N, C-alpha and C positions, 0 to 999 in steps of 0.2 A: 551055826550061831545058836547058843542056848536060848531058851525062852526068857531067862532073866535078862540077858543082854538085849534081847529084842524089846522087852518092856522098857528098859532104861533108854534105849534109842527113841522109842515112841514118846516117852515123857520129855526127853530133851527136844524133840522136834516140836512138841506142843508148846514148850517153854519159849522156843525161838519164835514160833508163830505168834504167841501172845506178846512178846517183846516187840516184834515187828509191827503189831497192831497198835501199840501204845501211842506213837506219834500221831497217827491218823485220828485217834480218839481225842487227843489233846487239841488238834486243830478244830474238831467239831464241838468242843466244849463251849457252852454258852456262858458268857460273863454277865451275870445279873447286874442291872444298873443300881448304883448307890449314889449317895450324895458326895459331893467333893469334900475332901478332908478338911479344907479350910473354909467351908461354907458357914456363914453366920446362921445362928438358929432362927428359924422362921417364927415370926410373931403374928399369930392369927388376929390379934387385936388391932394390928396395923398392917392390913393386907396391901396397902399402897406402897410398902417398902420391899415388895418382892423383888428378888434378883434371880437371874438364870441359874446360879449354882445352888439355889434352894429347891430346885426341881430334880426329882429322880430321873425323869424321862430323858432319853438321849436327845430327842428333838421335840419341840413344842411350839405352838403359835396360838395367839388369841386375836380374833378380829371382831369388829362391830358388824353385825349381820346385814344391816341395810346398806351401808356404804362400802363395806369390805376393808375399811381402814385397819391397819395392823396396830394393835395396842401393846402386844408383848410378844417376844419371840426368843427361841433358843435353838440354834442350829436348824432353822426352818427349811433350809435348802439341801440338807444332807439326805442322800437317797437311802430310803429304808423300805422294808417290806410291809405292805399295808394289812396283810391278813384279811379278816372278814370285813374290815371297813371298806373293802372293795365293793361290797354290796350296795353302798351308797350310790356309786356310779351305775351299777346294774339297775337300780330303781330309777335313777334320774333318766337314763336312756329310755327305759320302758315308758315312763310318764311323758317323756318328750314325744315319743312316736305313736302312742296309743291314746285314743279318747275313752270316755267312760263306757261307751257301748262295746268297744273292743276289749276293754279290761274285764268285762263281764262274760266273755266268751269262754267256753270250756276247751281245754287242750288235752291231748292224749300223751301220756308219758312214754317216751321211747326207751329202749334198752340202753342206747348210747348216752342219753341225758341222765339217767338215774345212776349210771356207773361212775361214781366219783372215785378215782384212783389217786391215792396219796400214801406217803410213808408216815403221815401223822397218825397219832392215836386219838381216840375220843372225838372223831369227826362228827359234828352235829348234822343230823339228817332226819328228814321226815319219813325215811324208809319207803319212799314212793315205789310203786310196782309198775312193771311194764304193762301198758294197756289201761292204766288208771286214768280216769277222766277228772280233771281238776280245773276249777275256775281260775283264770290268770290273776284276778284281784286277790284271791285267797293265797295264791302262791307268793304274791308280792308281800302281803302281810306276814306270812310265815318266814319269808327270807329275811326281812328286816327285824322282826321281833324275836324270832327263834334262831335266826342265823342259819337257816336250812340250806346246806350246800347243794343238795340235789334239787331243791326248789329253784335255786339260782340257775342251774343248768337247764331245767325245763323251760324257765322263762326265756333264757337266751336262745334256745332252739326254736321256741314258738314265735318270738319276736323277730329274730334275725334269719330265720330259715335254717341256719346251722349255727352251732356254737361259735365256730371260728369266724363266721361273718358278723355275729353279734359282737365279738371281742374287737374286731376291726372297727366297728362303729363306735365302741367305747373309746378307742384310741383317737378316732377322728373327733369325737365330741370333746375329749380332754384337750386336744390342740386348739379347738375353737374357743374353749373357755380360757385359754392362756396358760395351761399347765405345761410347762417346758421341761419338766424332769419326771415325767410319768410314762410308764408303758405297762399296759395290761396284757396278760397272757391267758387269763380265764375270767369267768364271771363270778366266781365265788371267793377267791382270795387265798386258796390253799397254796402252799409254797411252790414257787418256781423262780429260778434265778433271774429270769427275764421279766418277772412281774414285780414292779417297784413303783414308788412314788415318793413324795416329800410331804412334810407337815403343811407347807404353804399350799401345795397343789390340792391336798385333801380338804383344806379349808375353802379353797375356791370351788371345788366340786360340791361341797356341802352347802355353801351359800347359794349355789344355783338350785340345788335340790329343795332347799327350804322355801323356794318361791312357789312350790306346788302345795296346795292345800292338802291333797291326799297324802303326800309324803309327811307333812307336819303332823297330820292326824295319826299316821301309823307309828312314827317314832316316839310319839308322846303317850302311846298306849302301853300299859303294863302286861296285859294278857289278851289273848284272842282265841275265840272258839273256832277251830278249824273244822269246817262242815264235813259231814259224812260224804263219801264218794262211792263209786261202784265197787270199791275194793276195801273200804275201811269205815269204821265208825267215827263219829265226831270226837274231837279231842281238844283239850285246852293247852295252848302254848303260852309260855311266860317269857317276859323280856329277860335279856342277859345284862341289862343296864342296872347295876346295883345302886346307883344314885337315886333311883325311884323308891328304894326299899327303906321305909321308916323303922323297921324292926318292930319290937313290941314295947309296951309300957314298961315291962320289967327289964327288957334288954333292948334299948334303942340302937339302931345301926349307926355306927360312928360316922359313916360316909354319906348318910342321907342328906340330900340337897333339895330343899323344897321348891326352889326356882327352876329346877331342871325340866326341860321339855324335849329331850332326845339326846343322842341320836343313835350311835352304833358302836358296839364293842368289836374287838378282833384279837385273835391269838393264834400263833403258830410257834414252834420251837425256834425258828429263825427270826421271826418278827417280835417275839415276846408279846407282852400285853400292850395293846393299843386301845385308844378310845377317842372318838370324836363326840364332843358334847355340845349341847346348846341350852341356854338358860335365858329366862326373861324376868326382868324386875323393873317395875315403875316405868314401863315403856321402852326400856333398853333391852335389846336382844344381842347376845354374844354367842360366838362359835369358838370352841376350843379344840385343839388337837394335841394329843400326846402320843408319841411313838417310841417303842422299845423301852417299856417301863415294867415294873413288877406288878403282880396281881392287885395288891392293895394300893401301891404307890401311884397307879394310874388314877385312882379315885382321889387320892390326896392331892396329886398334882393338878387335877382338873378343878378341884375346889379352890386351890390357891390361885389359879389363873382366873377363874370366874370372879372370885372376891376382889382380885386386883382390878379387873375390868369395871366392876360395879362401883369401886371406889374412885374411878377416874371419870367415867362417863355418866351423864345424866340426860334425861329426855324432857324437853320443854317445848312449849308452843310459842309462837310470836306473841300471843296474848299474855303468856307468863312473863316474857321479857318486858313487855310494855308495863305490866303491873308493878314492876320494880320501881318505876319512875313515871307514874301516869301524868297526863297533861292536865293542867288546871288553867281554865280560861278566866279572864277578867271581862265581864260583860258590861254593857252600857245600859242606860235608862232603867236600872234596877230600882226597886222600891227602897225608899229611904230607911225603912225599918228592917231591911235585910241584914241579918247578923253577920253574914260572911262578906258583906260589901260587894255583892254581885259575883263573887268568885264561885265557879262550878267545876268540879272534877269530872273527867270523861272516862267511862269504862270502855274496854276493848272487847267486842263480842263477835265471834265467828259469824260470817254472813252466809255460809253454806256448809254442806256436809264435808266437802273436801277440806276446807279450812278448819273445821271442827276436829277432824281426825288426824290431820297431818302434824307430824312432830319434827322437832330439830334434835338430832342426836349429836352431842358434842361433849368435849371435856369441860370440866367445871371452869377452867380458866377461859376457854372460848366463850362459854355462856356469859361469864362476867363481862367480857369485852363487848359482846353483842348487846348486852343490856345497857352498858355505859354509853354506847354509840347508837342506840336504837333510832333516834330521830334522824341520824345521818344515813343509815342503811335501809330504812323503811320509807316508802312513799306515802306521805300524808296529804290528803286533799279534804279541805273543809267545804261542806255543801250548803252552808248558810252563814249569815252574819252572827255577831256575838251580842246583839241587842236583845234585852228582855222584851216580852216574856219568853221563858224557856221552860218546857215541861219535862219532868223526870222521865227518862227513857227515850226522849226525843233524839233522833239521829242528827249529829252535828257535823259528821265527816266520815271518811273512810281511811283505812290503812291497807296498803298493798304490800305483800311480802313475797319475794322470789326465793323458793327453796333450791337446794343444791341440785336436785334432779330436774329442775326446770318447771316444777309445779308452781302455780301462782295462787297464793292464799289471799282472801279478801276479808276484812274485818271492819265492823261498824264502830264508830266512836259515838257513844250515847251519853247523855247527861245523867248524872247520878242524883240530881235533885231539881226541884222546881224553883225558878227565879221569877218573881212577880215583877211586873212593870209599874213604875210609879205613875200616879194618876195624872200628873200635869206634864208628862213627857209628850213632846210633839209626835204626831203620827208619822210613821215611816211611809215611804213610797209604796211599799207592798201593802200596808194597811189601807192606804187611800185607794189603791187600785182594787183591792178586794171589796171594800165598801161600795165603790162605784159600780163594780160589776154585779154586785148582789142587790143593788137598789133599783127597783123597776122605774122610778122617776129620778133620773140623775140630776135634774134641775133643782136648785134650792127652793124650799117652801118659804112663803112670806111669813115673817114674824117680826116682832120688834127688834130683836138683835140683827136679823137680816136687813131690816130697813135702815138701821144705823150703819151697818157694815157696807151696804151697797148704795142705797138711795142718797144718804147724807153726803158721801163724797161726791156723787154726781151733781147734787144741788150746789154744793160749794164751788165746784168747778165751773158750773154755769154762771153763778154770780160773779166769779172772778173774770170770766170771759166777757160778760156784759159790762163790767166796770172798765175793762180794758178798751172795749169798743167805744163806750161813751167818752172815755178820756181822749181817745184818738180823734174822734170826729168832733168833739166839743171845742177844740182849739182852733178850728178854721175860721178866718175873718168873714164877716157878713158882706154880701155884695151891695155896692152903692146903687140907689134907685134914682132915676132921672125924673125931672118934673114932666108931667104930661103936656104936650103941645096941642094947641087948639087947631083942629083940622076941619072945623065945620065950614061948610061952603058959604055960609052967610056971614061968617066973621072973617075979617081980613086983618 
């Protein structure tokens, strides 16, 4: 066979191999998420009109952080790959198992832990070295802020003894939290077909993690100085959460969200762009999850979700509800020159720190209903009568409110103004008791008024009694007298 024929055969074989490979590549092709063709245009001036087909993400959910109530959802139970949002569970398990003293311990990086094997490109890594000594708390910050995959592995090995044991504990914790469609295969989130979750489960995990102050502090931080170790100098790590980025005055970032307080980004070629967010406004905290979205569309979707939630939910206290229709009392024995005819409005004031800080998170419609029926759903107890005098700021009663979580709030009802007592009003029993108790001589002192009030009635009563006696005895007949008989012995 000539060399020319050999070359033609080789080219033909390459062509066949290329053609044979085309179907496989087509199967691996990623379909980027887009809006539904018939989706209505999104109106950012009316975020309350959001519909699921106005989101780019394949799956999404929005919950209220305190109660876990679902506010909005789109395919929330579809199984998707979580990518680096997995690290939320890694951090949650670590904070659940370790106290502050244990977090401040140094660990030594092993060759197995720092060897992150994956087919993905541009894998975020601290480039930890074998034998490097790192504080666990620093690794936790680097894992959440910088999304360090090797950092997540070192944490897993240090906390769980082995990475596999730590992953088993991740799955156990997910089950205890009620995550029914989640299975973890690693601690960092790089792709594995057996590593999956749902938007709903991710929201549940994040809600649990947000209960830890350390977690909230980390995910709300934009940069962190990773300290020097025995094998490296100190370095600054920056967050991958672009919603924190305001841009510049000349070029502000279009997806900057001033109310954002976390949480975690994620990306792999199979998961596409994911983001779990948290934001707080006017006492309302929301958690959003978007899965399988585009790079910028995950920010756009998150903003739509959060704006929708803030348009629906408000944060109020029982005192706020009461203030919509405060109680006005009609008092008695008020001064005749009182311009309000003795009426006094009561303010509602928290009686302790718990009542002062506790809030009711509810929809606007629910808040309106609670305010309209406040007197029926709150326990009101008056602690004194409504007779003047009443002093501004004086406690008139209490309100007891039972929150959804079982916490009891106590609030004082205090008078907003002073109501004077009229001068000729009879004394109350309490006033009489108080005067008697404070008087060293409780007996009345003699004076002309006392004489008339006490002695004169007694004198009149005595005269009447005397007259009755005279009348009764004066009507008796006199006894007849007999003539005396002479009994002298000399007279016969």
